[in-house]
Backbone of each chain as ProteinMPNN parsed JSONL, in Angstrom:
{"seq_chain_A": "XXXXXXXXXXXXXXXXXXXXXXXXXXXXXXXXXXXXXXXXXXXXXXXXXXXXXXXXXXXXXXXXXXXXXXXXXXXXXXXXXXXXXXXXXXXXXXXXXXXXXXXXXXXXXXXXXXXXXXXXXXXXXXXXXXXXXXXXXXXXXXXXXX", "coords_chain_A": {"N_chain_A": [[4.108, -15.433, -1.622], [5.735, -14.289, 1.036], [4.801, -12.45, 3.704], [5.783, -11.176, 6.744], [5.906, -9.434, 10.456], [8.258, -10.013, 12.646], [8.145, -10.457, 16.263], [10.632, -11.214, 17.909], [13.973, -11.915, 18.064], [15.124, -13.214, 15.145], [16.65, -15.968, 12.341], [18.288, -15.063, 9.658], [19.223, -16.437, 7.794], [18.338, -19.042, 8.269], [15.884, -18.792, 8.082], [15.184, -17.819, 5.017], [16.383, -20.65, 4.317], [14.281, -22.721, 5.2], [11.927, -21.604, 3.691], [12.811, -21.475, 0.843], [12.574, -24.05, 0.555], [10.038, -24.472, 0.775], [9.301, -22.721, -1.701], [10.155, -24.354, -3.535], [8.752, -26.772, -3.74], [6.951, -25.917, -5.149], [7.667, -23.936, -7.465], [9.97, -25.653, -8.676], [12.25, -25.509, -11.096], [11.338, -23.723, -12.381], [12.249, -20.935, -11.371], [15.456, -19.242, -11.818], [16.619, -17.134, -10.535], [17.592, -15.918, -7.478], [17.315, -13.26, -5.218], [18.548, -11.483, -2.352], [18.513, -9.527, 0.487], [20.19, -8.55, 3.327], [18.93, -6.457, 6.471], [20.954, -5.282, 9.063], [21.322, -4.405, 12.383], [23.514, -1.503, 13.643], [26.323, -0.513, 15.703], [26.76, 1.461, 15.726], [25.645, 4.744, 14.78], [25.094, 7.793, 12.542], [27.294, 8.726, 13.697], [27.524, 8.232, 16.806], [28.036, 5.979, 19.247], [25.4, 3.16, 19.233], [23.148, 1.345, 21.991], [21.399, -0.308, 22.695], [18.138, -0.625, 20.731], [14.752, 0.389, 19.846], [12.24, -0.682, 17.636], [9.155, 0.42, 16.747], [6.035, 0.188, 15.677], [3.252, 0.417, 13.126], [0.664, -1.083, 14.081], [-1.476, -2.973, 11.791], [-1.608, -1.04, 9.788], [0.894, -0.782, 9.153], [1.753, -3.62, 8.264], [-0.379, -3.719, 6.369], [0.481, -2.037, 4.22], [2.633, -2.801, 3.587], [2.08, -4.997, 2.55], [0.863, -3.634, 0.365], [3.357, -2.935, -0.882], [4.811, -5.239, -1.806], [2.755, -5.63, -3.879], [2.89, -4.0, -5.66], [5.828, -4.558, -6.609], [5.565, -6.98, -7.554], [4.11, -6.28, -10.02], [5.41, -4.623, -11.204], [8.045, -6.187, -11.996], [8.406, -9.237, -13.218], [7.998, -11.567, -10.718], [8.044, -14.322, -9.043], [8.242, -15.701, -6.469], [8.396, -14.438, -2.984], [9.503, -13.276, 0.195], [9.151, -11.331, 2.716], [10.5, -10.234, 6.154], [10.373, -8.729, 8.97], [11.689, -7.211, 11.934], [10.359, -6.394, 15.08], [10.227, -4.291, 18.253], [12.317, -4.914, 20.919], [15.697, -4.534, 20.068], [18.983, -5.82, 19.687], [22.726, -4.716, 18.965], [24.076, -5.897, 16.116], [21.582, -7.956, 15.514], [19.497, -8.924, 13.08], [17.628, -7.092, 11.083], [15.668, -6.743, 8.761], [14.58, -9.2, 6.322], [14.433, -9.531, 3.059], [13.719, -11.415, 0.578], [13.692, -12.323, -3.103], [12.114, -14.619, -5.697], [12.758, -15.298, -9.144], [12.645, -15.533, -12.948], [14.562, -14.74, -13.913], [17.813, -12.882, -13.547], [17.844, -9.783, -13.634], [15.497, -8.949, -13.106], [15.411, -9.916, -10.347], [17.238, -8.211, -8.802], [16.021, -6.059, -9.294], [13.71, -5.573, -8.093], [14.375, -6.585, -5.691], [15.875, -4.604, -4.894], [13.687, -3.009, -5.129], [11.769, -3.346, -2.807], [13.356, -3.334, -0.757], [13.741, -0.429, -0.596], [11.744, 0.957, -0.847], [10.031, -0.03, 1.483], [11.943, 1.326, 3.456], [11.302, 3.696, 2.876], [8.571, 4.014, 3.324], [6.795, 2.289, 4.941], [5.04, 2.698, 8.419], [7.707, 2.486, 10.424], [9.458, 2.977, 13.336], [12.376, 3.847, 14.61], [14.115, 3.837, 17.994], [16.601, 4.973, 19.574], [18.923, 3.586, 22.072], [21.543, 5.202, 23.646], [23.645, 5.106, 25.695], [24.0, 7.678, 26.644], [21.305, 8.465, 27.185], [18.292, 8.391, 25.542], [16.773, 8.426, 22.139], [14.686, 8.96, 19.512], [15.497, 8.372, 16.197], [15.68, 10.267, 13.615], [15.614, 10.27, 11.075], [16.29, 8.573, 7.587], [19.31, 6.98, 6.663], [21.652, 7.577, 3.93], [21.373, 5.308, 1.024]], "CA_chain_A": [[4.668, -14.675, -0.947], [5.225, -14.327, 2.91], [5.106, -11.316, 4.688], [5.518, -11.055, 8.27], [6.928, -9.043, 11.205], [8.598, -10.579, 14.133], [8.636, -9.512, 17.557], [11.807, -11.681, 18.504], [14.959, -12.384, 16.48], [14.895, -14.067, 13.795], [18.046, -16.196, 12.178], [17.359, -14.645, 8.107], [19.785, -17.757, 6.296], [17.38, -20.259, 8.419], [14.177, -18.742, 7.195], [15.463, -18.478, 3.743], [16.486, -21.87, 3.66], [12.825, -23.044, 5.466], [11.391, -20.831, 2.604], [12.995, -21.848, 0.047], [12.652, -25.427, 0.663], [8.682, -24.218, 0.183], [9.177, -22.187, -3.218], [10.941, -25.37, -4.69], [7.318, -27.661, -3.768], [6.009, -25.065, -6.33], [8.436, -23.744, -8.282], [11.541, -25.728, -8.865], [12.659, -25.505, -12.316], [10.695, -21.943, -13.127], [12.934, -19.821, -10.589], [16.75, -19.155, -12.58], [17.537, -16.046, -9.409], [17.379, -15.732, -5.992], [18.173, -12.172, -4.719], [18.033, -11.332, -1.326], [19.047, -8.506, 1.264], [19.608, -8.603, 5.117], [19.662, -5.409, 7.377], [21.287, -5.885, 10.353], [21.691, -3.72, 13.259], [24.601, -1.463, 13.353], [26.707, -0.694, 17.074], [27.107, 2.989, 15.251], [24.494, 5.162, 14.312], [25.408, 8.912, 12.573], [28.932, 9.489, 14.379], [27.464, 7.827, 17.441], [27.433, 4.829, 19.234], [24.312, 2.688, 20.187], [23.962, 0.309, 22.859], [20.029, -1.003, 22.18], [16.926, -0.018, 20.119], [13.663, -0.263, 19.712], [11.078, -0.899, 16.793], [7.601, 0.596, 17.567], [5.316, 0.148, 14.052], [1.463, 0.973, 13.397], [-0.115, -2.566, 13.946], [-2.278, -2.861, 10.804], [-1.091, -0.219, 8.611], [2.34, -1.32, 8.957], [1.303, -4.615, 7.483], [-1.704, -3.419, 5.086], [1.784, -1.15, 3.619], [4.112, -4.036, 3.44], [1.416, -5.708, 1.252], [0.946, -2.788, -0.977], [4.681, -2.524, -1.596], [4.797, -6.1, -2.65], [2.019, -5.96, -4.673], [3.75, -2.794, -6.624], [6.534, -5.149, -7.081], [4.979, -7.876, -8.46], [2.78, -5.634, -10.936], [6.362, -3.949, -12.257], [8.675, -7.39, -12.367], [7.513, -10.695, -13.152], [8.253, -12.255, -9.561], [7.674, -16.095, -8.94], [7.676, -15.526, -5.25], [9.092, -13.388, -2.26], [9.694, -13.67, 1.313], [9.772, -10.136, 3.772], [10.391, -10.479, 7.365], [11.192, -7.17, 9.335], [11.784, -7.136, 13.053], [9.484, -5.203, 16.12], [10.484, -4.666, 19.44], [13.934, -4.594, 21.295], [16.942, -5.286, 19.504], [20.678, -5.619, 19.98], [23.758, -4.583, 17.809], [24.257, -7.341, 15.182], [20.295, -8.546, 15.399], [18.954, -8.668, 11.796], [16.555, -6.24, 11.318], [14.812, -6.944, 8.009], [15.199, -10.186, 5.597], [14.302, -9.723, 1.758], [14.659, -12.329, -0.713], [12.577, -12.607, -4.22], [12.597, -15.733, -6.773], [12.449, -14.564, -10.53], [13.361, -16.286, -13.589], [16.323, -13.903, -14.535], [18.404, -12.02, -12.58], [17.852, -8.43, -13.478], [14.443, -8.551, -12.033], [15.482, -10.364, -8.891], [18.321, -7.628, -8.559], [15.203, -4.558, -9.202], [12.957, -6.234, -7.082], [14.635, -6.964, -4.265], [16.14, -3.272, -4.2], [12.844, -1.595, -4.541], [11.21, -3.931, -2.214], [13.599, -2.671, 0.729], [13.69, 0.737, -0.865], [10.354, 1.254, -0.747], [10.301, -0.227, 2.893], [12.255, 2.26, 4.201], [10.39, 5.133, 2.404], [6.881, 3.691, 3.07], [6.331, 1.505, 5.758], [5.317, 2.754, 8.975], [8.12, 1.644, 11.446], [10.388, 4.037, 14.048], [13.742, 3.474, 15.415], [14.254, 4.682, 19.174], [18.024, 4.137, 19.846], [19.45, 4.1, 23.227], [23.037, 5.249, 23.174], [24.205, 4.926, 26.612], [23.646, 8.678, 26.967], [20.082, 8.96, 26.787], [17.66, 7.687, 24.243], [16.558, 9.438, 20.907], [13.733, 8.673, 18.031], [15.906, 8.76, 14.904], [14.711, 11.143, 12.726], [15.746, 10.264, 9.158], [16.964, 6.954, 7.396], [21.001, 7.18, 6.384], [21.415, 7.223, 2.717], [21.367, 3.622, 0.87]], "C_chain_A": [[4.42, -14.661, 0.41], [5.496, -12.851, 3.336], [5.103, -11.185, 6.324], [6.453, -9.95, 9.367], [7.151, -9.956, 12.119], [8.898, -9.723, 15.659], [10.075, -10.102, 18.532], [12.6, -11.96, 17.579], [14.71, -13.528, 16.257], [16.63, -14.528, 13.003], [17.623, -16.414, 10.569], [17.95, -15.912, 7.271], [18.94, -19.153, 6.963], [16.373, -20.529, 7.755], [14.12, -18.521, 5.949], [15.718, -20.023, 3.24], [15.069, -22.816, 3.905], [11.993, -22.697, 4.108], [11.068, -21.167, 1.054], [12.642, -23.566, -0.425], [10.621, -25.658, 0.368], [8.343, -24.216, -1.057], [9.631, -23.727, -3.698], [9.594, -26.661, -4.631], [6.447, -27.126, -4.746], [6.625, -24.413, -7.388], [9.499, -24.027, -8.887], [11.379, -25.768, -10.185], [12.216, -23.818, -13.023], [11.775, -20.958, -12.765], [14.461, -19.829, -11.297], [17.241, -18.201, -11.205], [16.439, -16.156, -8.349], [18.168, -14.19, -5.604], [17.613, -11.565, -3.559], [18.96, -10.22, -0.996], [18.565, -8.57, 2.713], [19.914, -7.712, 5.959], [19.849, -5.789, 8.497], [21.653, -4.735, 11.631], [23.421, -3.282, 13.69], [25.099, -1.237, 15.375], [26.806, 0.627, 17.07], [25.591, 3.465, 14.804], [24.989, 6.89, 13.989], [26.252, 9.478, 13.557], [28.683, 8.674, 15.69], [27.42, 6.146, 18.224], [26.037, 3.862, 19.712], [24.419, 1.222, 20.222], [22.326, -0.957, 22.384], [18.948, 0.239, 21.324], [16.052, -0.639, 20.061], [13.003, 0.341, 18.772], [10.198, -0.478, 16.888], [7.461, -0.012, 15.385], [4.154, 0.237, 14.539], [0.907, -0.328, 12.972], [-1.431, -2.073, 13.092], [-1.844, -1.988, 9.877], [0.262, -0.731, 7.753], [2.273, -2.643, 8.279], [0.559, -4.699, 6.306], [-0.035, -2.993, 3.91], [2.71, -2.22, 3.15], [3.484, -4.743, 2.468], [1.665, -4.989, -0.27], [2.441, -3.0, -1.87], [5.081, -4.0, -2.472], [4.522, -6.2, -4.088], [2.555, -5.177, -5.93], [5.0, -3.356, -7.037], [6.486, -6.065, -7.981], [3.887, -7.291, -9.8], [4.199, -5.021, -11.763], [7.693, -5.409, -12.673], [8.094, -8.827, -12.086], [8.274, -12.108, -11.849], [7.348, -13.414, -9.157], [7.527, -16.029, -7.455], [8.683, -14.599, -4.428], [8.948, -13.995, -0.625], [10.342, -12.105, 2.385], [9.278, -10.372, 5.1], [11.138, -8.962, 7.809], [10.628, -7.229, 11.021], [11.125, -5.961, 13.812], [10.164, -5.671, 17.035], [12.062, -4.447, 19.692], [14.784, -5.407, 20.789], [18.016, -4.87, 20.082], [21.451, -5.678, 18.861], [23.851, -5.761, 17.201], [23.217, -8.22, 15.008], [19.887, -8.086, 14.088], [17.464, -7.79, 12.215], [15.162, -6.267, 10.064], [15.586, -8.034, 6.766], [13.831, -9.916, 4.002], [14.258, -10.515, 0.842], [13.239, -12.724, -1.962], [13.581, -13.874, -5.105], [11.974, -15.035, -8.107], [13.109, -15.644, -11.812], [14.468, -16.294, -14.137], [16.302, -13.392, -13.493], [18.33, -10.113, -12.476], [16.571, -8.129, -12.95], [14.503, -8.825, -10.806], [15.948, -9.421, -8.638], [17.257, -6.243, -8.227], [14.232, -4.583, -8.175], [13.253, -6.067, -5.727], [14.939, -5.129, -3.766], [15.173, -2.546, -4.25], [11.927, -2.172, -3.54], [12.005, -3.029, -0.932], [13.685, -1.43, 0.769], [12.453, 1.382, -0.475], [9.189, 1.226, 1.109], [10.524, 0.513, 3.53], [11.837, 3.542, 3.905], [9.077, 4.821, 3.187], [6.258, 3.322, 4.291], [6.726, 1.89, 7.047], [6.155, 1.519, 10.728], [8.871, 3.044, 12.203], [11.255, 3.313, 15.017], [13.668, 4.566, 16.483], [15.919, 3.58, 19.369], [18.513, 4.601, 21.222], [21.403, 4.497, 23.189], [24.034, 5.39, 24.633], [24.068, 6.766, 27.173], [22.35, 9.43, 27.085], [19.343, 8.237, 25.26], [17.277, 8.663, 23.125], [15.516, 8.544, 20.089], [15.006, 8.773, 16.847], [15.057, 9.253, 14.154], [14.671, 10.647, 11.049], [16.495, 8.975, 8.87], [18.399, 7.323, 6.947], [20.696, 7.135, 5.008], [21.698, 5.961, 2.017], [22.808, 3.745, 0.442]], "O_chain_A": [[3.348, -14.903, 0.963], [6.591, -12.314, 3.163], [4.015, -11.1, 6.895], [7.619, -9.691, 9.069], [6.247, -10.734, 12.426], [9.601, -8.76, 15.963], [10.468, -9.577, 19.573], [12.247, -12.23, 16.431], [14.264, -14.508, 16.853], [17.591, -13.759, 13.029], [16.966, -17.357, 10.13], [17.365, -16.372, 6.29], [18.878, -20.193, 6.306], [15.926, -21.51, 7.162], [13.083, -18.916, 5.417], [15.391, -20.505, 2.155], [14.711, -23.572, 3.003], [11.428, -23.623, 3.526], [10.058, -21.193, 0.351], [12.517, -24.039, -1.554], [10.065, -26.66, -0.082], [7.592, -24.993, -1.647], [8.902, -24.015, -4.647], [9.567, -27.454, -5.572], [5.419, -27.671, -5.15], [5.92, -24.349, -8.395], [10.119, -23.2, -9.555], [10.251, -26.096, -10.553], [12.734, -23.108, -13.885], [12.231, -20.206, -13.626], [14.717, -21.034, -11.296], [18.335, -18.547, -10.76], [15.224, -16.346, -8.283], [19.386, -14.029, -5.693], [16.456, -11.144, -3.553], [19.903, -9.872, -1.707], [17.447, -8.617, 3.227], [21.047, -7.796, 6.432], [19.083, -6.573, 9.057], [22.745, -4.233, 11.365], [24.322, -4.078, 13.955], [24.364, -1.709, 16.242], [26.936, 1.197, 18.153], [24.634, 2.732, 14.553], [25.298, 7.491, 15.017], [26.012, 10.52, 14.167], [29.772, 8.184, 15.991], [26.772, 5.243, 17.695], [25.753, 4.072, 20.891], [24.973, 0.349, 19.554], [22.364, -2.089, 21.901], [18.989, 1.469, 21.322], [16.036, -1.868, 20.14], [12.946, 1.569, 18.723], [9.74, -1.347, 17.63], [8.204, -0.336, 14.459], [3.802, 0.199, 15.719], [0.706, -0.654, 11.802], [-2.211, -1.179, 13.419], [-1.708, -2.598, 8.817], [0.572, -0.95, 6.582], [3.139, -2.611, 7.404], [0.737, -5.513, 5.4], [0.327, -3.72, 2.984], [3.468, -2.118, 2.185], [4.15, -5.157, 1.519], [2.191, -5.319, -1.333], [2.591, -3.163, -3.081], [5.567, -3.942, -3.602], [5.211, -6.536, -5.051], [2.629, -5.688, -7.048], [5.498, -2.697, -7.95], [7.149, -6.092, -9.017], [3.03, -7.984, -10.348], [4.084, -4.943, -12.986], [8.139, -5.397, -13.821], [7.543, -9.332, -11.108], [8.835, -13.172, -12.109], [6.129, -13.364, -8.994], [6.397, -16.399, -7.136], [9.638, -14.059, -4.987], [8.348, -15.035, -0.354], [11.51, -11.866, 2.688], [8.107, -10.636, 5.369], [12.04, -8.322, 7.268], [9.436, -7.279, 11.325], [11.217, -4.797, 13.422], [10.669, -6.791, 17.097], [12.856, -3.946, 18.896], [14.804, -6.633, 20.9], [18.144, -3.879, 20.801], [21.181, -6.394, 17.896], [23.673, -6.754, 17.905], [23.497, -9.276, 14.442], [19.901, -6.87, 13.896], [16.654, -7.825, 13.141], [14.004, -5.932, 10.313], [16.73, -7.874, 6.34], [12.621, -10.131, 4.069], [15.067, -10.174, -0.021], [12.153, -13.243, -1.704], [14.788, -14.089, -5.219], [10.938, -14.371, -8.125], [13.993, -16.456, -11.538], [15.18, -17.164, -14.639], [15.409, -13.29, -12.652], [18.667, -9.396, -11.534], [16.452, -7.074, -12.326], [13.811, -8.186, -10.014], [15.151, -8.981, -7.809], [17.452, -5.495, -7.269], [14.002, -3.609, -7.46], [12.575, -5.549, -4.839], [14.491, -4.535, -2.786], [15.24, -1.462, -3.671], [11.047, -1.347, -3.297], [11.397, -2.199, -0.256], [13.732, -0.921, 1.888], [12.397, 2.368, 0.26], [8.288, 1.901, 1.606], [9.687, 0.801, 4.385], [12.029, 4.461, 4.702], [8.616, 5.826, 3.727], [5.276, 3.937, 4.705], [7.9, 1.796, 7.404], [5.75, 0.641, 11.49], [8.814, 4.116, 11.6], [10.987, 2.494, 15.896], [13.348, 5.737, 16.284], [16.231, 2.389, 19.338], [18.532, 5.793, 21.527], [22.246, 3.823, 22.597], [25.183, 5.809, 24.492], [24.061, 6.871, 28.4], [22.237, 10.655, 27.092], [19.873, 7.747, 24.263], [17.562, 9.838, 23.351], [15.68, 7.324, 20.126], [15.408, 9.93, 16.972], [13.903, 8.864, 13.974], [13.807, 10.732, 10.176], [17.189, 8.391, 9.703], [18.411, 8.554, 6.943], [19.583, 6.708, 4.698], [22.559, 5.374, 2.672], [23.454, 2.738, 0.152]]}, "seq_chain_B": "XXXXXXXXXXXXXXXXXXXXXXXXXXXXXXXXXXXXXXXXXXXXXXXXXXXXXXXXXXXXXXXXXXXXXXXXXXXXX", "coords_chain_B": {"N_chain_B": [[-21.038, 9.568, 15.841], [-17.783, 8.672, 16.443], [-14.543, 9.885, 15.275], [-11.453, 8.121, 15.345], [-8.659, 8.594, 16.573], [-4.98, 8.563, 16.057], [-1.379, 8.287, 17.473], [1.805, 8.571, 17.134], [5.121, 7.056, 17.746], [7.903, 9.878, 18.059], [5.966, 11.92, 17.914], [3.891, 10.997, 19.638], [5.206, 10.747, 22.008], [5.877, 13.029, 22.679], [3.286, 14.542, 22.74], [2.307, 12.95, 24.942], [0.222, 10.847, 24.667], [-1.277, 8.845, 23.273], [-3.327, 8.233, 21.819], [-6.484, 10.28, 20.891], [-10.145, 10.867, 20.747], [-12.65, 11.661, 18.605], [-15.351, 13.852, 18.12], [-17.463, 13.6, 15.014], [-17.826, 16.323, 12.512], [-19.461, 17.306, 9.686], [-17.882, 18.122, 6.923], [-14.887, 18.151, 8.135], [-11.18, 17.931, 7.816], [-8.212, 15.966, 7.641], [-6.402, 18.061, 8.74], [-7.76, 19.659, 9.816], [-8.785, 17.754, 12.095], [-6.328, 17.363, 13.31], [-6.346, 20.173, 14.25], [-8.47, 20.815, 15.663], [-7.89, 19.047, 18.039], [-5.843, 20.117, 18.71], [-5.776, 22.773, 19.121], [-4.021, 24.924, 20.151], [-1.063, 23.858, 19.129], [0.928, 23.608, 16.203], [1.004, 21.647, 13.801], [3.58, 19.438, 13.916], [6.338, 20.124, 11.43], [6.73, 17.808, 8.677], [5.099, 15.999, 9.532], [3.649, 13.052, 8.77], [0.39, 12.001, 7.672], [-2.094, 9.616, 8.114], [-5.035, 8.044, 6.816], [-7.789, 5.58, 7.59], [-5.659, 3.607, 7.293], [-4.232, 4.151, 4.898], [-1.882, 6.309, 3.51], [-2.446, 10.008, 3.758], [-3.34, 13.492, 2.515], [-3.072, 16.412, 4.008], [-5.564, 17.654, 3.716], [-7.269, 15.973, 2.858], [-10.978, 14.459, 3.062], [-12.3, 13.468, 5.994], [-14.421, 11.237, 7.764], [-17.118, 9.831, 9.745], [-16.213, 7.248, 12.053], [-13.835, 7.188, 10.701], [-10.347, 6.197, 11.14], [-7.956, 7.712, 11.973], [-4.683, 8.772, 11.932], [-1.413, 10.262, 13.093], [2.248, 11.019, 12.583], [5.609, 10.986, 12.968], [8.442, 10.99, 9.682], [8.971, 7.787, 8.611], [11.172, 5.274, 9.804], [12.065, 2.673, 9.365], [13.288, -0.771, 8.609]], "CA_chain_B": [[-20.268, 8.534, 15.419], [-16.349, 9.331, 16.671], [-12.949, 9.646, 14.809], [-10.263, 7.434, 16.157], [-7.29, 9.339, 16.123], [-3.493, 7.893, 17.21], [0.083, 9.159, 17.433], [3.156, 7.448, 16.893], [6.808, 7.31, 18.129], [8.396, 10.934, 18.998], [4.68, 12.656, 18.427], [3.22, 10.45, 20.974], [5.776, 11.116, 23.349], [5.673, 15.179, 22.636], [1.898, 14.662, 23.3], [1.91, 12.391, 26.034], [-0.529, 10.217, 24.703], [-1.259, 7.702, 22.45], [-4.486, 8.871, 20.654], [-7.677, 10.633, 20.976], [-11.422, 10.343, 19.899], [-13.605, 13.563, 18.289], [-16.756, 13.944, 17.837], [-17.072, 14.121, 13.883], [-18.956, 16.648, 11.934], [-19.122, 17.677, 8.559], [-16.467, 19.057, 6.379], [-13.781, 17.793, 8.726], [-10.014, 17.314, 6.996], [-7.38, 15.805, 8.333], [-5.793, 19.543, 8.724], [-9.216, 20.121, 10.742], [-8.683, 17.014, 12.945], [-5.542, 18.01, 14.36], [-6.715, 21.594, 14.966], [-9.59, 20.382, 16.391], [-7.942, 18.43, 19.549], [-4.446, 20.773, 19.353], [-5.845, 24.165, 19.1], [-2.6, 25.553, 20.438], [-0.007, 23.65, 18.803], [0.447, 23.549, 14.934], [1.268, 20.235, 12.951], [4.921, 19.737, 13.581], [6.795, 19.611, 10.029], [7.378, 16.72, 8.428], [4.494, 15.176, 9.974], [2.404, 12.222, 8.06], [-0.87, 11.296, 8.09], [-2.89, 8.458, 7.452], [-6.482, 7.582, 7.491], [-7.635, 3.944, 7.414], [-4.448, 2.458, 6.946], [-3.377, 4.358, 3.941], [-1.474, 7.605, 3.445], [-3.297, 11.185, 3.459], [-3.001, 14.38, 2.878], [-4.226, 17.443, 5.058], [-6.765, 17.773, 2.711], [-8.392, 14.608, 2.414], [-12.11, 14.321, 3.8], [-12.411, 12.893, 7.309], [-15.996, 10.861, 7.928], [-17.606, 9.295, 11.017], [-15.923, 6.073, 11.674], [-12.525, 6.778, 10.165], [-9.101, 6.67, 11.834], [-7.247, 8.964, 11.711], [-3.505, 8.959, 12.249], [-0.126, 11.048, 12.928], [2.919, 10.143, 12.726], [7.242, 11.187, 12.302], [8.99, 10.414, 9.082], [9.2, 6.665, 9.088], [12.637, 4.665, 9.754], [12.435, 1.603, 9.409], [14.512, -1.409, 7.383]], "C_chain_B": [[-18.77, 9.546, 15.664], [-15.417, 9.11, 15.493], [-12.281, 9.003, 16.039], [-8.844, 8.394, 15.393], [-6.148, 8.613, 16.995], [-1.927, 8.587, 16.649], [0.906, 7.994, 17.416], [4.224, 8.053, 17.4], [6.971, 9.001, 18.715], [7.127, 12.006, 18.954], [4.139, 12.097, 19.403], [3.911, 11.03, 21.916], [5.737, 12.14, 23.522], [4.61, 15.131, 23.328], [1.422, 14.024, 24.628], [1.194, 11.389, 25.818], [-0.87, 9.495, 23.32], [-2.594, 7.686, 21.493], [-5.401, 9.498, 21.271], [-8.736, 10.56, 20.529], [-11.889, 11.635, 20.285], [-14.457, 12.974, 17.608], [-17.378, 14.391, 16.065], [-18.305, 14.945, 13.728], [-18.16, 17.201, 11.158], [-17.994, 18.291, 8.018], [-15.322, 19.058, 7.211], [-12.637, 17.372, 7.348], [-9.61, 16.313, 7.897], [-6.437, 16.506, 9.054], [-6.954, 19.58, 10.243], [-9.144, 19.025, 12.037], [-7.753, 17.495, 13.955], [-5.729, 19.298, 14.828], [-7.578, 21.592, 16.003], [-9.036, 20.291, 17.496], [-6.711, 19.11, 19.883], [-4.291, 21.77, 19.167], [-4.504, 24.841, 19.127], [-1.409, 25.029, 19.993], [0.067, 23.429, 17.018], [1.127, 22.414, 14.709], [2.563, 20.697, 13.296], [5.414, 19.51, 12.232], [7.201, 18.27, 9.772], [6.198, 15.727, 8.677], [3.814, 14.628, 8.887], [1.56, 12.14, 8.429], [-1.556, 10.503, 7.524], [-5.136, 7.77, 7.77], [-7.132, 6.526, 6.609], [-6.527, 3.219, 6.618], [-3.6, 3.404, 5.996], [-3.093, 5.965, 4.15], [-2.608, 9.037, 3.067], [-2.662, 12.189, 3.423], [-3.879, 15.378, 3.702], [-4.863, 17.728, 4.521], [-7.831, 16.919, 2.667], [-9.554, 15.109, 3.643], [-11.791, 13.238, 5.065], [-13.662, 12.807, 7.608], [-15.922, 10.029, 9.254], [-16.939, 7.64, 10.963], [-14.287, 5.678, 11.291], [-11.429, 6.861, 11.544], [-8.305, 6.772, 11.143], [-5.216, 8.698, 12.48], [-2.046, 9.834, 12.191], [1.168, 10.285, 13.138], [4.395, 10.863, 12.182], [7.681, 10.704, 11.117], [9.611, 8.392, 9.501], [10.615, 5.973, 9.011], [13.168, 3.682, 9.569], [13.523, 0.361, 7.996], [15.96, -1.379, 8.067]], "O_chain_B": [[-18.607, 10.702, 15.272], [-15.587, 8.121, 14.78], [-12.441, 9.216, 17.241], [-8.372, 8.664, 14.289], [-6.236, 8.206, 18.154], [-1.632, 9.206, 15.626], [0.679, 6.805, 17.636], [4.366, 9.269, 17.528], [6.286, 9.378, 19.665], [7.125, 12.904, 19.796], [3.816, 12.905, 20.275], [3.356, 11.813, 22.686], [5.53, 12.472, 24.689], [4.648, 15.562, 24.48], [0.446, 14.396, 25.281], [1.278, 10.62, 26.776], [-0.449, 10.026, 22.293], [-2.636, 7.028, 20.453], [-5.275, 9.366, 22.489], [-8.592, 10.0, 19.442], [-11.81, 12.366, 21.272], [-14.465, 12.023, 16.827], [-17.733, 15.561, 15.926], [-19.389, 14.753, 14.279], [-16.986, 17.548, 11.284], [-17.213, 18.95, 8.704], [-14.615, 20.054, 7.055], [-12.932, 16.79, 6.304], [-10.338, 15.821, 8.758], [-5.696, 15.95, 9.865], [-6.675, 19.516, 11.441], [-9.495, 19.531, 13.103], [-8.046, 17.913, 15.075], [-5.219, 19.554, 15.919], [-7.476, 22.235, 17.048], [-9.331, 21.181, 18.293], [-6.272, 18.969, 21.025], [-3.158, 22.22, 18.992], [-3.985, 25.266, 18.095], [-0.446, 25.676, 20.404], [-0.998, 23.006, 16.567], [1.978, 22.152, 15.56], [2.905, 21.872, 13.159], [4.858, 18.54, 11.717], [7.931, 17.642, 10.539], [6.25, 14.65, 8.084], [3.353, 15.385, 8.033], [1.488, 12.156, 9.658], [-1.695, 10.623, 6.307], [-5.927, 7.34, 8.609], [-7.113, 6.474, 5.379], [-6.569, 2.494, 5.624], [-2.39, 3.498, 6.204], [-3.834, 6.726, 4.771], [-3.45, 8.969, 2.172], [-1.582, 12.27, 4.009], [-5.064, 15.227, 3.999], [-5.008, 18.86, 4.983], [-9.026, 17.144, 2.476], [-9.345, 15.768, 4.662], [-11.037, 12.276, 4.916], [-14.301, 13.845, 7.78], [-14.868, 9.628, 9.748], [-17.136, 6.913, 9.989], [-13.669, 4.621, 11.418], [-11.638, 7.413, 12.624], [-7.922, 6.254, 10.094], [-4.979, 8.458, 13.664], [-1.617, 10.032, 11.054], [1.244, 9.196, 13.706], [4.389, 11.299, 11.031], [7.35, 9.518, 11.153], [10.376, 7.976, 10.371], [11.217, 6.205, 7.963], [14.385, 3.5, 9.544], [14.143, 0.646, 6.972], [16.947, -1.761, 7.44]]}, "name": "protein", "num_of_chains": 2, "seq": "XXXXXXXXXXXXXXXXXXXXXXXXXXXXXXXXXXXXXXXXXXXXXXXXXXXXXXXXXXXXXXXXXXXXXXXXXXXXXXXXXXXXXXXXXXXXXXXXXXXXXXXXXXXXXXXXXXXXXXXXXXXXXXXXXXXXXXXXXXXXXXXXXXXXXXXXXXXXXXXXXXXXXXXXXXXXXXXXXXXXXXXXXXXXXXXXXXXXXXXXXXXXXXXXXXXXXXXXXXXXXXX"}
């Protein structure tokens, strides 16, 4: 399992391919399912345009809480490996925010654990979005529904 | 020994600083830390708290050397 915060833009599919190669050195033949989620910054939110966004975090607590969330997923489902990358800092629309990928033997656990990781992250990991709209900046006060 | 206090995001902007230091006293709680530092400002509704990187209730005890944080609801992902 790898959990990382990324201060600069990243390419989720290239990251996934690189990590897949590592997974294959350990688990080739054991996994039968890979489920993944990529979250990307939109140019609109809650009915207004968004030009740029800044993602703040709590150094130390954010990494720790992400580890805790991953461990909770591992306890609930037979997960073989996982990758979780999350941006911090200044973002432009179209840039990836988060990548979650989960390798399991069968598909049900892969779907469930991937969904659990992103929903738990959104509910518990200390990140805060500040949007620049062109008419001023504001802190996002709540997550949009799933 | 002191308690390190941190503020994040909109709460930090509102307070105009990213942290405080508080002299530890016995029987201190998370709510007590806020009240000691901000006697004229009630804790904003929905504010979350953490002690030593773990989410904490307002009633949780705080001891010398602890790191206490206050922040608004999280909006990552």
